[in-house]
Each structure stands twice: as C-alpha cells, then as structure tokens.
C-alpha positions in Angstrom: 109.9 95.3 162.9 111.2 91.8 162.5 113.6 91.6 159.5 112.1 88.3 158.6 109.0 89.8 157.1 110.9 92.1 154.8 111.5 89.4 152.2 107.8 88.4 151.7 106.8 92.1 151.5 109.5 92.7 148.9 108.3 89.7 146.8 104.7 90.9 147.1 105.6 94.4 146.0 107.7 93.2 143.1 104.8 90.9 142.0 102.3 93.8 142.0 104.7 96.1 140.1 105.4 93.4 137.5 101.7 92.7 137.1 100.9 96.4 136.6 103.7 96.6 134.0 102.4 93.6 132.1 98.9 95.0 132.2 100.0 98.3 130.7 102.2 96.7 128.0 99.4 94.3 127.1 96.9 97.1 126.8 99.3 99.1 124.6 100.0 96.0 122.5 96.3 95.3 122.1 95.6 98.9 121.1 98.5 98.8 118.6 97.1 95.6 117.0 93.7 97.1 116.9 95.0 100.2 115.1 97.0 98.0 112.7 94.0 95.8 112.0 91.9 99.0 111.3 94.6 100.3 109.0 94.9 97.1 107.0 91.1 96.8 106.7 90.9 100.3 105.3 93.4 99.6 102.5 91.7 98.9 99.1 93.5 96.2 97.3 93.0 96.8 93.6 94.6 95.9 90.3 95.0 98.7 87.8 93.0 98.2 84.6 95.0 96.7 81.9 97.7 95.2 84.0 98.6 91.8 82.8 97.6 88.3 83.3 94.6 89.3 81.3 92.8 91.2 84.1 90.7 92.8 81.5 89.1 89.4 81.0 87.4 89.8 84.4 86.0 93.2 83.8 82.2 93.5 83.4 81.0 94.3 79.9 79.5 97.8 79.4 76.2 96.3 78.5 74.5 92.9 78.1 76.1 92.4 74.7 79.6 93.1 75.9 80.0 96.0 73.6 80.3 99.7 74.3 78.7 102.3 72.0 80.9 103.5 69.2 83.3 106.2 70.3 83.3 109.0 67.7 86.8 110.0 68.8 88.2 106.6 67.7 89.2 106.5 64.0 88.2 102.9 63.3 89.4 103.1 59.7 92.8 104.0 60.9 92.8 101.1 63.4 91.9 98.7 60.6 94.4 100.1 58.1 97.3 98.0 59.3 98.0 94.7 61.0 97.9 91.0 60.0 94.6 90.1 58.3 92.7 86.8 58.4 89.6 86.5 56.2 88.2 88.1 53.1 89.2 91.7 52.5 85.6 92.3 51.4 84.0 90.9 54.6 81.2 93.2 55.8 82.3 93.0 59.4 85.8 93.9 60.6 87.2 93.0 64.0 90.4 94.7 65.1 92.0 92.8 68.0 94.7 94.2 70.3 96.3 91.3 72.0 99.3 90.0 74.0 100.8 86.6 73.3 101.6 86.0 76.9 98.2 87.1 78.3 96.2 84.2 79.7 92.9 85.8 78.8 94.1 86.3 75.2 94.8 82.6 75.1 91.3 81.9 76.4 89.9 84.0 73.6 91.9 82.0 71.1 90.8 78.6 72.4 87.2 79.3 73.4 86.1 81.9 70.9 88.4 82.5 67.9 88.4 78.9 66.7 84.6 79.0 66.5 84.6 82.5 64.9 86.8 81.1 62.2 84.4 78.3 61.4 81.2 80.4 61.5 82.3 83.8 60.2 85.9 84.2 59.1 86.1 81.2 56.8 82.6 82.0 55.4 83.7 85.5 54.3 81.5 87.3 56.8 84.2 88.6 59.1 87.7 89.9 58.6 90.0 89.8 61.7 92.9 92.2 62.0 95.5 91.4 64.7 97.5 94.2 66.3 100.1 94.0 69.1 99.6 95.3 72.6 102.4 93.7 74.7 102.1 94.4 78.4 105.8 94.1 78.9 106.0 95.1 82.5 104.0 92.0 83.4 104.7 89.7 80.5 108.4 89.7 79.7 107.9 87.5 76.6 105.1 89.6 75.1 107.3 92.0 73.1 109.7 89.3 71.9 106.8 87.0 70.9 105.1 89.9 69.0 108.4 90.6 67.2 108.8 87.0 66.3 105.2 86.8 64.9 106.0 89.8 62.7 109.1 88.1 61.4 106.9 85.1 60.5 104.5 87.5 58.8 107.4 88.6 56.5 107.3 85.1 55.1 103.5 84.8 54.9 103.1 82.7 58.1 101.7 85.1 60.6 98.6 83.2 61.5 100.3 79.8 61.7 102.9 81.3 64.1 100.1 83.2 66.0 98.4 79.8 66.7 101.6 78.2 67.8 102.3 81.0 70.3 98.9 80.7 71.9 98.9 76.9 71.9 102.3 76.8 73.6 102.1 79.9 75.8 104.0 78.3 78.6 107.0 77.7 76.4 107.5 81.2 75.0 111.3 81.9 74.5 113.8 82.8 71.9 114.7 79.1 71.4 111.1 78.2 70.9 110.5 81.0 68.4 113.4 79.8 66.2 112.3 76.2 66.5 108.7 77.0 65.5 109.9 79.0 62.6 111.9 75.9 61.4 108.9 73.7 62.1 106.7 75.9 59.8 109.3 75.6 57.0 110.4 79.3 57.2 113.7 80.4 55.9 115.4 80.2 59.3 118.4 82.4 58.4 116.1 85.2 57.4 113.8 84.7 60.4 116.7 84.5 62.9 118.2 87.7 61.5 114.9 89.5 61.6 114.3 88.5 65.2 117.9 89.0 66.5 118.2 92.5 65.0 114.8 93.6 66.4 113.6 94.5 62.9 110.0 94.9 64.0 110.5 96.3 67.4 109.3 99.7 66.4 106.3 98.3 64.5 105.1 96.5 67.6 105.5 99.6 69.7 103.6 101.6 67.0 100.7 99.2 67.4 100.8 99.7 71.2 100.7 103.4 70.8 97.8 103.2 68.4 95.9 101.0 70.8 96.6 103.4 73.7 95.4 106.3 71.7 92.1 104.4 71.0 91.6 103.8 74.7 92.9 100.3 74.9 94.2 99.7 78.5 94.3 95.9 78.7 94.2 92.7 76.7 92.4 91.5 74.8 90.4 94.4 73.5 88.4 94.3 70.3 86.7 96.8 67.9 83.9 95.2 65.9 83.0 97.7 63.1 83.9 100.3 65.7 82.2 98.8 68.7 84.6 98.3 71.6 84.5 94.9 73.4 86.8 94.4 76.4 88.0 91.1 77.7 87.8 87.4 76.7 84.1 87.6 76.3 82.3 84.4 75.4 81.5 83.4 71.8 77.9 84.4 72.2 78.8 88.1 72.8 80.7 88.2 69.5 78.0 86.3 67.7 75.3 88.8 68.9 77.3 91.8 67.7 78.4 90.3 64.4 74.8 89.1 63.6 73.5 92.6 64.3 76.1 94.2 62.0 75.3 91.6 59.3 71.6 92.4 59.5 72.1 96.1 58.8 
C-alpha cells in the first residue's frame, strides 16, 4: 500500500476516537448534572421556628384571631409574676410579651401595634403589659446586651423609656449607644455603667429566656393575653379582637 495514504487514515481514526471520547464524557457530564439537579431540587430549604430576624412574624396564626387556645400546662400567673410592667396593676387584661430588642418583627410590633395599644388600652387602664426578655443570641448578638442594659435602666425607673429607644434605634445597638442613651435619659451614668459592665442582670435575662422556653416560646415576639398565646407581629386588629373579647367577659 502507498505510504502516502497512511496519514489521512491516521487523522480520520484519531478524529473518530476523539469524537467518541467527547461523546462519552459529555454524556457522563450531562448525567452528573442531572443527578445534581435532582439532588438539589429534593432538598427542603427551611428555617427552624424561632430563629432570629423575627421569623415568627411570618408564621400563620393558629386561627383567624391569631390566638391559640389556652394551654393548661402553662402557668400564666407565674409568667405574669415578674417583668417590667406598663399600665395599671388592676387592669382586667394582662399581656405578657417575650421579645428580643434586635428582632425586626419585635420592632414591627412596637411601631405598628404597641403604640396604638398604649393609646386605646394601656393608658386607659384596660390592659397591663409585662415585658420579658427572650434574646435569640445566636442570631442577634446585641439582643442579650440590650436586654441587660434595659434592666439596668429599670433599676432607675426608666425601663420603658429605654425600651422605646432600643426599638427606635435598633440599627445602632451597641455598648456605646446604651451608655449614651442612659445619659440622655438623665440616669445616674456611674450606676448604669457599673450595672452594665459587671453583667448584673445577665442571669435575670437568662431566667426570662428559660421561663419562656418552658412555656413553649420558640421565637419572638410571642405574647400571652390572659393566657392565650399569640405568635408573631400580628396586626393591631388581632390584639384588639382578643382584648375586647376578654373585656366583654
């Protein structure tokens, strides 16, 4: 055979071999991507209940009113026996709030619901609000320090004023801010700073968290209205409906 035809034949064979290899590799790659796509599509992306950024605010209410039936295993009197109180001690309706100063949904409750509740129910002697701490520290690094700072302000009779500043300035939470706000409120800054720096109320905040957990609180904000549990930054109308029903009894 003429040696001159060897080169074209070699090139042709090489091309066929390369094409076959690419076909096989391409098929394997396509199969691998298909398997990967299937695996990804089968993963359920979920956020655990009660994990920060106020995820509880997006949870559907147990019923149309936003409230769950009273849980007989929850000792409401014990829940309401401690905490910072706003409103008349003799108010017929008591709301116990478990909250986190760095939680966005807690801030939403403050701006969209609490201010109106104060006008319509708290300031008129119909509702007593008790605030208890539930810092989700793994997600909100300033939640615990802010809670401790609020308790230091409570020592000087300024809890609610400090509470409002924390929610109104949620993006600025820091040690420097807490001490500045204490001064702005006219607190004894030496006592406040010592209270905060020594962690005087660290155990108290954690005791609130433990009490909330024992009562079934898993996220913020969570409320107990005369024992009825309400989860999330529900609209004012939800609180209004429950409170009016309690007042009518």
